C-alpha positions in Angstrom: 16.6 16.5 -21.1 15.5 15.2 -24.5 11.7 15.9 -24.3 11.0 13.6 -27.2 12.7 10.4 -25.9 12.5 11.4 -22.2 16.3 10.7 -21.9 18.0 12.7 -19.2 21.7 12.8 -19.9 23.3 12.6 -16.5 27.1 12.6 -16.1 30.4 12.6 -18.0 32.5 9.4 -18.0 34.4 8.7 -14.7 36.2 5.8 -13.1 34.5 4.2 -10.0 37.3 3.4 -7.5 36.8 0.4 -5.1 36.0 1.6 -1.6 35.1 5.1 -2.8 31.3 5.3 -3.6 30.2 8.0 -6.1 27.1 10.0 -5.1 25.0 11.3 -8.1 22.6 14.2 -7.3 19.9 14.8 -10.0 18.7 17.9 -8.2 15.0 16.8 -8.0 13.0 13.6 -7.5 12.8 11.6 -10.7 11.0 8.5 -11.9 12.7 6.6 -14.6 14.8 3.7 -15.9 18.5 4.0 -15.3 20.6 3.1 -18.4 24.2 2.2 -17.5 27.0 2.1 -20.0 30.1 0.8 -18.3 32.9 -1.8 -18.5 34.9 -3.6 -15.9 34.7 -6.5 -15.3 32.9 -6.3 -12.0 29.6 -5.7 -10.3 28.1 -2.3 -10.0 25.8 -1.6 -7.0 23.3 1.3 -7.4 21.4 2.5 -4.3 18.4 4.8 -4.9 17.3 7.4 -2.4 14.8 10.2 -2.4 16.8 11.8 0.5 19.9 11.1 2.5 19.7 10.3 6.3 21.3 11.7 9.4 22.7 9.3 12.0 19.5 9.8 14.1 17.4 8.6 11.1 16.0 12.0 10.3 16.4 13.6 6.8 17.0 17.2 7.6 17.4 19.6 4.6 17.3 17.4 1.5 19.9 19.5 -0.4 22.5 18.7 2.3 24.7 15.6 2.0 27.6 16.1 4.4 27.4 13.8 7.4 24.5 11.8 5.9 24.2 8.3 4.5 22.3 6.6 1.7 19.6 4.2 2.5 17.3 2.6 -0.1 16.6 -0.2 -2.5 19.4 -1.4 -4.8 20.2 -2.8 -8.2 23.3 -4.8 -8.9 24.6 -4.6 -12.5 26.9 -7.2 -13.9 29.5 -5.3 -15.9 31.6 -7.1 -18.5 35.2 -6.4 -19.6 36.1 -4.4 -22.6 32.5 -4.2 -23.9 30.2 -1.4 -22.8 27.1 -2.9 -21.0 23.7 -1.4 -21.6 21.7 -2.4 -18.5 18.1 -1.1 -18.2 16.3 -2.2 -15.0 13.1 -4.3 -15.2 11.0 -1.6 -13.4 11.4 2.1 -13.1 13.1 3.6 -10.0 12.4 6.7 -8.0 15.3 8.8 -6.7 17.0 12.1 -6.3 20.3 10.5 -5.3 22.0 7.4 -6.6 25.1 6.0 -4.9 27.3 3.9 -7.1 29.9 1.5 -5.6 31.9 -1.6 -6.6 34.7 -3.7 -5.2 36.4 -3.6 -8.6 37.5 -0.6 -10.7 34.7 0.2 -13.2 34.7 2.7 -15.9 31.3 4.5 -16.1 30.9 5.7 -19.7 27.4 7.2 -19.2 24.7 6.9 -16.5 21.5 8.2 -18.2 17.8 8.2 -17.1 14.8 7.5 -19.3 12.0 9.3 -17.4 8.6 7.7 -17.2 5.2 8.7 -15.9 1.7 9.7 -17.0 1.8 12.3 -19.9 0.7 15.0 -17.5 -0.1 18.2 -19.4 -0.2 21.3 -17.4 -2.6 23.8 -19.0 -3.1 26.1 -16.0 -0.9 28.7 -14.4 -0.8 30.9 -11.3 1.1 34.2 -10.7 1.6 36.4 -7.6 3.9 39.2 -6.6 5.5 37.0 -3.9 8.4 35.1 -5.5 7.8 32.2 -3.2 4.6 31.4 -5.0 6.4 30.4 -8.2 8.7 28.0 -6.3 5.7 26.5 -4.4 3.9 26.1 -7.7 6.9 24.3 -9.3 7.2 21.9 -6.4 3.4 21.2 -6.3 3.2 20.5 -10.1 6.3 18.3 -9.9 4.7 16.4 -7.0 1.5 15.8 -8.9 3.4 14.5 -11.9 5.6 12.1 -9.9 2.5 10.7 -8.3 0.9 9.7 -11.6 1.8 6.7 -13.7 -0.4 3.8 -14.8 -2.5 5.0 -11.9 -2.5 7.7 -9.3 -0.4 6.5 -6.3 0.3 7.7 -2.8 4.1 8.0 -3.3 6.5 7.1 -6.1 9.3 5.8 -3.9 7.7 3.6 -1.3 4.3 1.9 -1.7 3.4 3.1 -5.2 -0.3 2.2 -4.4 -3.5 3.9 -5.5 -5.2 4.8 -2.2 -8.7 6.2 -2.5 -8.1 9.0 0.0 -5.1 10.2 -1.9 -6.6 9.6 -5.3 -9.5 11.9 -4.8 -7.2 14.8 -3.9 -4.9 14.0 -6.8 -7.8 13.8 -9.3 -9.0 17.2 -8.1 -5.6 18.7 -8.6 -5.4 17.2 -12.0 -8.8 18.8 -12.8 -7.4 22.2 -12.0 -4.1 21.7 -13.9 -5.4 20.0 -17.1 -8.5 19.2 -19.1 -7.4 15.5 -19.2 -9.8 13.4 -17.3 -8.6 9.9 -18.4 -6.7 9.0 -15.3 -9.5 10.1 -13.0 -12.0 8.1 -14.9 -9.8 5.0 -14.8 -9.4 5.4 -11.0 -13.2 5.4 -10.6 -13.4 2.2 -12.7 -10.7 0.5 -10.8 -12.2 1.2 -7.4 -15.6 0.0 -8.7 -13.9 -3.2 -9.6 -12.5 -3.5 -6.1 -15.9 -3.5 -4.4 -16.3 -6.6 -2.2 -19.4 -8.8 -1.7 -20.0 -7.0 1.7 -20.5 -3.8 -0.2 -17.4 -1.7 0.5 -14.5 -0.7 -1.9 -11.0 -1.7 -1.0 -9.0 1.2 0.3 -6.2 0.8 -2.3 -6.5 -0.8 -5.7 -5.0 -2.5 -7.7 -3.4 -4.5 -4.9 -2.6 -8.1 -4.2 -3.5 -7.6 -0.5 -7.0 -6.7 0.5 -7.4 -3.8 2.9 -10.7 -2.1 3.9 -11.0 1.4 5.3 -14.8 2.1 5.4 -14.3 5.9 5.2 -12.4 5.5 1.9 -15.5 3.9 0.3 -17.2 7.2 1.0 -14.4 9.0 -0.8 -15.3 7.0 -3.9 -18.9 8.2 -3.6 -17.6 11.8 -3.3 -15.3 11.3 -6.2 -18.2 10.3 -8.4 -19.8 13.6 -7.5 -16.6 15.4 -8.3 -16.6 13.9 -11.8 -20.2 14.8 -12.3 -19.1 18.5 -11.7 -15.8 18.5 -13.5 -16.3 16.0 -16.2 -19.7 16.6 -17.8 -20.9 13.6 -19.8 -18.3 11.2 -18.4 -21.0 8.5 -17.9 -23.8 7.2 -19.9 -27.2 6.6 -18.2 -26.6 2.9 -17.8 -23.3 3.3 -16.1 -24.7 6.0 -13.8 -27.6 3.8 -12.8 -25.2 0.9 -12.0 -23.0 3.1 -9.9 -26.0 4.7 -8.1 -26.9 1.2 -6.9 -23.3 0.6 -5.8 -23.5 3.9 -3.8 -26.6 2.6 -2.1 -24.8 -0.7 -1.2 -21.8 1.2 0.2 -23.9 3.4 2.4 -25.8 0.4 3.7 -22.6 -1.5 4.4 -20.8 1.5 6.0 -23.1 1.5 9.0 -23.0 -2.2 9.9 -19.4 -3.3 9.4 -16.3 -3.0 11.6 -13.0 -2.4 9.9 -10.0 -0.1 10.4 -11.5 3.3 10.9 -8.5 5.2 9.7 -8.9 8.9 8.9 -5.4 10.4 8.8 -1.9 10.2 10.2 -2.2 12.7 13.1 0.3 12.4 16.0 -2.4 12.3 18.6 -4.4 9.6 16.8 -3.0 6.1 17.3 -2.9 4.2 14.1 -4.6 7.1 12.4 -7.9 6.6 14.3 -9.7 9.8 15.5 -11.2 9.9 19.0 -14.2 7.6 19.2 -13.4 6.0 15.9 -12.7 2.5 17.3 -16.1 1.1 18.0 -15.1 -2.6 18.3 -11.9 -4.5 18.8 -12.5 -6.4 15.6 -11.9 -3.2 13.7 -8.2 -3.8 13.8 -8.3 -7.5 13.2 
């Protein structure tokens, strides 16, 4: 990987044969822009997957590929004849595996990835005698990095939405890994901007669809307290007073409104609702 440009040089040139898909394994989950240099003519289909699937729909061990199939969103690149085509996508993709296929022979000169994401500086470390700890640390740090871009988001492959419940945890992890508080501060500002006239925050924001989970509004209140502890001086007196009034409005609204009382995805909790959480049928409307 070229750490300056973010370019990950992927594979040597090869010919893609019709009816014989090529599976590229990048060894870890990546977020980036695929840059294809190829010539045909023809159409090159790229399918992106964070894991392969067994026939029963399960994923199994993610390193294993035999007997599995690729499922995921796709890009179709129009590849010209004789001239190498440089085809960046309009939005970054998330993947470990990319399957390439075409109904015409296509020469793949290079298939590179320009990685993207928040400039996540890791300034902390953790050591233990158990060798598993280092591996867990690496996975945990990589997960934190992949879930941070223009915002924190719940997952890089699927929704890519900043949910308050997830965001508070991600901000705390970020506090332990780095002294950088900019993304956490931005999250507080964005959820403040999401507050509706009835007094509650939206559960995810920015988002084109409004969703309200009352408990998530309380996470915003707690996240403010987190920042008071971990980010001394992050607010001036005027901002703090404005947000104190918003906290009062959230607490007032929390006790008198019925919305989706989601808490967490637990197998025994239908729709993520804990026992006694559904007070009124309108809560799921």
